[in-house]
C-alpha positions in Angstrom: -33.3 73.0 -14.2 -33.5 71.6 -17.7 -33.2 67.9 -17.9 -31.9 66.0 -20.9 -34.7 63.9 -22.4 -34.2 60.4 -23.8 -36.1 59.7 -27.1 -39.0 57.4 -26.5 -38.1 54.7 -29.1 -35.0 52.8 -30.0 -34.1 50.1 -32.5 -33.6 46.4 -31.6 -33.3 43.8 -34.2 -34.8 46.0 -36.9 -37.9 47.0 -34.8 -38.7 50.4 -33.2 -39.5 49.8 -29.5 -41.4 52.3 -27.4 -40.2 52.9 -23.8 -41.4 54.9 -20.8 -39.4 57.9 -19.7 -37.3 57.2 -16.7 -34.0 58.8 -15.7 -31.5 59.0 -18.5 -28.9 56.5 -17.3 -31.6 53.9 -16.5 -32.9 54.3 -20.1 -29.4 53.7 -21.4 -28.9 50.7 -19.1 -32.2 49.3 -20.4 -31.1 49.7 -24.0 -27.8 47.9 -23.3 -29.5 45.2 -21.3 -32.0 44.4 -24.1 -29.3 44.5 -26.8 -27.5 41.7 -24.8 -30.7 39.8 -23.9 -31.8 39.8 -27.5 -28.5 38.5 -28.8 -27.5 41.7 -30.7 -24.3 41.6 -28.7 -23.2 38.0 -27.9 -20.8 37.0 -25.1 -17.2 37.9 -26.2 -18.4 40.4 -28.7 -17.6 44.1 -28.8 -20.5 46.6 -28.1 -20.9 49.9 -29.9 -18.5 52.7 -29.0 -19.5 55.5 -26.5 -19.5 58.0 -29.4 -21.9 55.8 -31.5 -24.2 55.2 -28.6 -24.3 58.8 -27.7 -25.3 59.8 -31.2 -27.8 57.0 -31.7 -29.6 57.4 -28.4 -29.3 61.2 -28.4 -28.1 61.4 -24.8 -24.9 62.8 -23.2 -21.7 60.9 -23.3 -21.6 61.0 -19.5 -24.9 59.1 -19.3 -23.6 56.4 -21.7 -20.3 56.1 -19.9 -22.0 55.7 -16.5 -24.5 53.1 -17.8 -21.6 51.1 -19.2 -19.7 51.4 -15.9 -22.7 50.0 -14.1 -22.7 46.9 -16.4 -18.9 46.6 -15.9 -19.3 46.8 -12.2 -21.7 43.9 -12.0 -19.6 41.7 -14.3 -21.7 41.9 -17.5 -19.3 44.0 -19.6 -15.5 44.3 -19.5 -13.3 47.1 -20.9 -10.1 46.4 -22.8 -7.9 49.5 -23.0 -7.4 50.6 -26.6 -9.8 48.0 -27.9 -13.2 48.9 -26.5 -15.9 47.4 -24.3 -17.0 43.7 -24.7 -19.8 41.5 -23.4 -18.0 39.1 -20.9 -17.5 35.7 -22.3 -19.6 33.9 -19.6 -22.6 31.6 -20.0 -25.8 33.3 -21.1 -27.6 32.2 -17.9 -24.9 33.9 -15.8 -25.4 37.1 -17.7 -29.2 36.9 -17.3 -28.8 36.5 -13.5 -26.6 39.5 -13.3 -29.0 41.6 -15.4 -31.9 40.6 -13.2 -30.2 41.9 -10.1 -28.9 45.2 -11.6 -31.8 47.4 -10.8 -32.0 46.3 -7.1 -28.3 47.0 -6.9 -28.9 50.5 -8.2 -31.4 51.1 -5.4 -28.9 49.6 -2.9 -26.3 52.2 -4.1 -28.7 55.0 -3.3 -29.3 53.6 0.2 -25.5 53.3 0.7 -24.9 56.9 -0.2 -27.6 58.1 2.2 -26.3 55.8 5.0 -22.7 57.0 4.5 -23.8 60.6 4.6 -25.3 60.0 8.1 -22.8 57.6 9.6 -19.5 58.9 8.3 -20.1 62.5 9.0 -20.9 61.9 12.7 -18.0 59.3 12.9 -15.5 62.1 12.2 -16.6 63.8 15.5 -16.0 60.7 17.5 -12.8 59.8 15.6 -11.3 63.2 16.4 -11.5 62.4 20.1 -10.1 58.9 19.9 -7.8 58.7 16.9 -4.3 57.2 17.5 -1.0 58.0 15.9 -1.0 54.6 14.2 -4.3 55.3 12.5 -3.3 58.7 11.5 -0.1 57.3 9.9 -2.1 54.7 8.0 -4.4 57.4 6.7 -1.4 59.5 5.6 -0.1 56.5 3.7 -3.5 56.0 2.0 -3.6 59.7 1.0 -0.1 59.5 -0.4 -0.9 56.5 -2.6 -4.2 58.2 -3.7 -2.2 61.2 -4.9 0.5 59.1 -6.5 -1.8 56.6 -8.2 -4.8 58.8 -8.9 -5.0 57.4 -12.4 -4.7 53.7 -11.3 -8.2 52.7 -10.4 -7.4 49.6 -8.3 -4.8 51.4 -6.1 -6.9 54.5 -5.8 -10.1 52.7 -4.8 -8.2 50.4 -2.4 -6.6 53.3 -0.5 -9.8 55.5 -0.6 -11.8 52.7 1.1 -9.0 52.1 3.6 -9.0 55.9 4.5 -12.7 55.8 5.2 -12.5 52.5 7.2 -9.7 54.0 9.3 -12.1 56.7 10.5 -14.7 54.1 11.6 -11.9 52.2 13.4 -10.8 55.4 15.1 -14.2 55.8 16.7 -13.7 52.6 18.7 -17.5 52.1 18.3 -18.2 48.4 17.4 -21.6 49.2 15.8 -20.1 51.9 13.5 -17.2 49.6 12.6 -19.5 46.7 11.7 -21.9 48.9 9.8 -19.2 50.3 7.6 -17.8 46.8 7.0 -21.2 45.6 6.1 -21.5 48.0 3.2 -17.9 47.8 2.1 -18.6 45.7 -1.0 -21.3 48.1 -2.2 -19.1 51.1 -1.3 -16.3 49.6 -3.4 -18.6 49.2 -6.4 -19.7 52.8 -6.0 -16.1 54.0 -5.9 -15.3 52.1 -9.1 -18.3 53.6 -10.9 -17.4 57.1 -9.7 -13.7 56.9 -10.6 -13.9 60.0 -12.8 -11.2 62.7 -12.9 -13.5 65.2 -11.3 -14.4 63.0 -8.3 -10.8 61.7 -7.9 -9.5 65.3 -7.5 -12.4 66.1 -5.2 -11.7 63.1 -3.0 -8.0 64.0 -2.7 -8.9 67.5 -1.7 -11.5 66.5 0.9 -9.4 63.7 2.3 -6.5 66.1 2.8 -8.8 68.5 4.7 -10.3 65.7 6.8 -7.0 64.3 7.8 -5.6 67.7 8.7 -8.6 68.3 11.0 -8.3 64.9 12.6 -4.7 65.6 13.4 -5.8 68.7 15.2 -8.6 66.8 16.8 -11.2 69.2 15.4 -14.1 66.9 14.9 -16.6 69.6 14.0 -14.7 70.9 11.0 -13.7 67.3 10.0 -17.4 66.3 10.0 -18.3 69.4 7.8 -15.6 68.4 5.3 -16.9 64.9 5.3 -20.4 66.1 4.7 -19.3 68.2 1.8 -17.2 65.3 0.4 -20.2 62.9 0.4 -22.5 65.6 -0.9 -20.3 66.0 -4.0 -20.5 62.3 -4.6 -24.3 62.2 -4.1 -24.8 65.2 -6.4 -22.7 63.6 -9.1 -24.5 60.3 -8.7 -27.9 61.8 -9.3 -26.5 64.1 -12.1 -25.2 61.1 -14.0 -28.4 59.2 -13.5 -30.4 62.1 -14.8 -32.4 62.8 -11.7 
């Protein structure tokens, strides 16, 4: 499969800087990171638009958008609707600390996706045997809000996470419940980064199928839908990161 290639130099403060070829999104993150570290974009200032960055860096808009979303998720950038994206007006030391942890957090995201694929798929089989009417009702309410507020990130993510947590609760297994709770913060960060129209629609589709199967106590098919659901997210994650 053809991979988009990132040009090997970019401009910072009037100098052309050579960089090693990594995956596309990491290269864009590196560029944004160094623009901030070198004072090209100061706290409170607006960064270049997605269109401008796409043309200057010769990468896809999806790669630029995902890189920006990563920096928003860790609190370095903030988006203002209709105005653009800005470096957060916080002390330079605080920004430096967040930048230093960014790449480890990216690795953590990959670990979380792999963990969820294993745990949540099997959890559906156990949940189908033990799920209560109260938990099913809660999941129905979550799905209703996800459909109604599919374009409202906060509400969508909140109910998406609650839907998945309900499955772990339905297992009645303390180890599963604690494990899912342990990664909840990282999972929320992932959900916010992946809040694209495509993945929102896919999530609603698969959540509907999973809920239907759990109502029928069909754990095997529910697990298969969960596996497909998480595979879609994993594939999109690596696609956006250029792997």
